[in-house]
N, C-alpha and C positions, 0 to 999 in steps of 0.2 A: 316549516317547509316553504320552499321558494315557489313563486308563481310560475306557471308554464307560459312560455311565449312561443309564437310562431316565427320562424325565420325563413324568409324567402331570399335566395341569392343565386347567383350564377357561379358555379364552381367548375373550373377547367372546361368552360364552354357549354356546360349543361345546367339547365335550370333545376334548382333543388328547393324542396320545401321540407322543413323539419320542425319539430317541436322539442323544446328543451326547457330546463329550469332557467329562470332569468339570470342566474349567476353562473351559467355554464360558460366556460372559457372557449374561445374559438378553437384552440388546439384540441380540446376535448370533443368539441362538436365535430370537427373534421375526422378525428380518429374514431370516436365512439358512435356517432350518429350517421356519418357518411362513409365509414370504413376506409378512409383515406389515411393510411398509417405511415405514409412517407414523411409527414411532418413530425419531427421529433421534439421532445421536451427535455430540456437539460436542467436548468436552474429553477424554473418555475417563478422567476422574479423579473424576467425581461432583461437580464444582464448578459447572458452568454450568447444569445442570438441564434441558437440552433433551431428555434421554432419559427424563424422568419418565413413569411409567406408574402405574396403580392396581393394587395387589396386595392382595387381601382388603380393598378399599375404602380403602387408604392409599397416599399418594404415595410412590413408591420410585424411586430412580435405577437404571435398568436397566443402566447401563454399569459399575456396581460390584457388581451382584448376580449370583451364579452362577445359571444356569438350574436346576441341581439344587436350589437353595434354594427355588425356586418350586414344587417337586413338591407336588401336592395343592392348590395355591392357585387362587383365582379371580382372573384377570388381565383387566384392561380396558385396551385401547390406544385410540388415536384412531379406529381403524377400528370400534370397538364402542360409541362414545359415542351415536350416533344410533340410535333404535329405530324400525323400520318406516318409515324415511324421514323421521322427525321429529327435528329437532335437540334435543340436550340443552339445557336453558335457558342454560348457560354458552356453548355453541357459538352459540346464537341471539343472545345478547347480544354476543359477539365480532363476529358478522356485522353486527348492527344498528349497532354503535358503531365499525365500521371499526378493530377492535383488532388488526390485524396488517398487516405490510407484506410481507416476503419469505415469511413463514410457517414458517421453519425452527424457531423456538422454540415455535410455536403448540401442537403436541401436548403438549409438556411444560408449557406455561403453562396449558392447559386442565385437565390432570390435577392440577396443583398447585392451581388455583383450585377445582376440584370438591372435593378433599380439604379444603381450607380452609373452604369454605362448608358442608360437611357437619359441621364442628365449630364453626362460628361463623356462624349464620344471619343475624345482624344486625351485620355488621362496620362499624367506622368506617373512614373513608378512610385514616388512618395504619395501621390494622391490615391493610387490603388491601395497601397499599404494602409493609409489612413481609413479608407472606406472599409477594408477588410477587417480592421480592428474591431468592427461592430460584431464580429462572430468569433467566438473562441474555438480554436481547433487545438485539441490536446495531443494530437499525434504528429503533426508535421511542423516543419520550420517555416511554413508559408511560402517558401521560395517557388515551388512548382505552382502553387495557387496564384501567386502574383504573376508568374509567367503566363499562366492560362488566361487570366483576366486581361493582360496586355495583348495577348494573341486574339482573344475574343473581340476586344475593342477594334483591332486592326481588321478582323474579318467582318465585323458589323459595318465598318466604314468602307469595305470593299478593297482593302489593302492587306492582302494575306501575309506580306513580308514584314510590314512595319510593326514594331512593338514586340516582336517575338523574343528578343533577347532581354533578359533581366540580369542585372549584376547584383551580387550580394554584398 
């Protein structure tokens, strides 16, 4: 039996305290201990990226991170992206550009895109495609997702028209 550990962290702006086995994965801690089921688990090996969350502002695969490793961290999941009922610019762009189908990969795709845009405010289309390759979407051809990330980048820069067109 694995030793129980205490995990204190800030999740979606709220201080949380939980206890779990030392081997508990972050994805399981979020889903099973905090009832935040928006973080999905796909491959359970850190390959597909659908479990991606933001930890201290950086994209992290929650299926290969131990909950204990997040002790003291600031965590943002899909449930915490919108503020006071207002979508994050990346969420809004995904909505406006119909950048999802089944939605399974969407939480991880959003976290990945937000981290990417926080480090590259004016990406090129090839850079967006490279960044998005970190998350496997089984339903789409990525075209609308790329368009959404380009539009979100423009919106986050304050230029609503720039980057909206993506060529396949």
